[in-house]
C-alpha positions as CSV (number, residue, x, y, z in Angstrom):
1,M,24.5,44.8,21.1
2,I,23.4,45.9,24.6
3,E,25.7,45.4,27.5
4,K,24.9,43.2,30.4
5,K,23.1,44.8,33.4
6,K,22.5,43.6,36.9
7,T,19.9,40.9,36.8
8,N,19.1,37.5,38.3
9,K,19.9,35.9,35.0
10,S,23.1,34.4,33.7
11,C,24.4,35.6,30.4
12,S,26.6,33.3,28.2
13,G,28.2,36.1,26.2
14,D,29.5,39.6,26.7
15,Y,26.1,41.2,26.0
16,A,22.5,40.7,27.2
17,F,20.7,41.6,23.9
18,T,21.3,41.8,20.2
19,Y,19.6,44.6,18.4
20,L,17.8,44.9,15.0
21,S,16.7,48.4,14.0
22,D,13.2,48.9,12.6
23,R,12.2,45.3,13.2
24,Y,9.6,43.8,15.6
25,M,7.9,40.6,16.6
26,D,4.4,40.1,15.1
27,R,1.8,41.0,17.7
28,R,0.3,37.4,17.5
29,E,3.4,36.2,19.4
30,V,3.6,39.0,22.0
31,R,3.1,37.6,25.5
32,E,2.8,40.8,27.4
33,V,2.7,44.6,26.7
34,I,3.8,47.1,29.3
35,K,4.4,50.8,29.2
36,T,7.9,51.8,30.1
37,K,9.7,55.2,30.3
38,T,13.0,54.0,28.9
39,L,14.4,51.2,26.8
40,E,16.4,50.1,29.8
41,D,13.2,49.6,31.8
42,C,11.8,47.5,28.9
43,L,14.9,45.3,28.7
44,S,14.9,44.9,32.4
45,A,11.3,43.7,32.3
46,C,12.3,41.0,29.9
47,L,15.3,39.9,31.9
48,D,13.3,39.8,35.1
49,A,10.2,38.0,33.6
50,V,9.1,35.4,36.2
51,Y,6.3,33.3,34.7
52,Y,7.7,32.7,31.2
53,A,11.1,32.8,29.4
54,C,11.2,36.2,27.7
55,R,13.3,35.6,24.6
56,S,12.7,38.9,22.8
57,V,11.5,42.5,23.1
58,S,10.0,44.9,20.6
59,Y,10.4,48.4,22.0
60,N,8.2,51.2,20.5
61,R,10.2,54.4,21.0
62,T,7.2,56.4,19.8
63,D,4.9,55.5,22.6
64,G,6.9,53.5,25.1
65,D,5.2,50.2,24.5
66,C,7.3,47.3,25.5
67,L,6.2,44.1,23.8
68,L,7.6,41.0,25.5
69,S,7.7,37.6,23.7
70,Q,8.6,34.1,24.6
71,H,9.7,33.6,21.0
72,N,12.7,34.9,19.0
73,Q,14.2,34.7,15.5
74,L,15.0,31.0,15.9
75,S,11.6,29.9,17.1
76,K,9.5,32.2,14.8
77,P,11.7,33.6,12.1
78,L,8.9,34.5,9.7
79,L,7.2,36.6,12.4
80,I,10.0,39.1,12.7
81,K,8.6,42.1,10.7
82,I,10.2,45.1,9.1
83,N,8.9,48.5,10.1
84,N,8.4,50.7,7.0
85,N,6.5,53.5,8.7
86,P,8.9,56.5,9.2
87,N,6.5,58.0,11.9
88,Y,6.7,54.8,14.0
89,R,9.9,53.9,15.7
90,I,10.1,50.3,16.9
91,D,13.2,48.1,17.3
92,Y,13.7,44.4,18.1
93,Y,16.0,43.1,20.9
94,E,16.8,39.4,21.3
95,N,17.6,38.2,24.8
96,S,21.0,36.5,24.9
97,C,20.6,35.5,28.6
98,T,18.8,32.6,30.3
99,N,16.6,32.9,33.3
100,S,18.2,30.3,35.6
101,W,15.2,30.5,38.0
102,F,12.7,29.8,35.3
103,F,14.6,26.9,33.8
104,S,15.2,25.5,37.3
105,F,11.5,25.8,38.0
106,L,10.7,23.9,34.8
107,I,13.2,21.2,35.5
108,G,11.6,20.8,39.0
109,L,8.2,20.3,37.3
110,I,9.5,17.6,35.0
111,K,11.1,15.6,37.8
């Protein structure tokens, strides 16, 4: 589990992300790919996503690719893949926070 960090999101639990080693979201469900220098930068990008609710991150420690997705284990359970390549290090992080701005925005559109 990854501890909370400063963000504009509210977290319901004691941690911001849950972690699954050697797992990743299938590329078909990746909304955005960005290059980051650190895991923390990648997780921050998810927490601070503005135009969609980032629900999970697959972080490639090999090349710094940060794969952001609006889906998670609940919405797309069959698309969480296992990494079997020992030369490729990628891990899955599921967002435990909600973006209050994003959901407020959506509610405003519905009204």
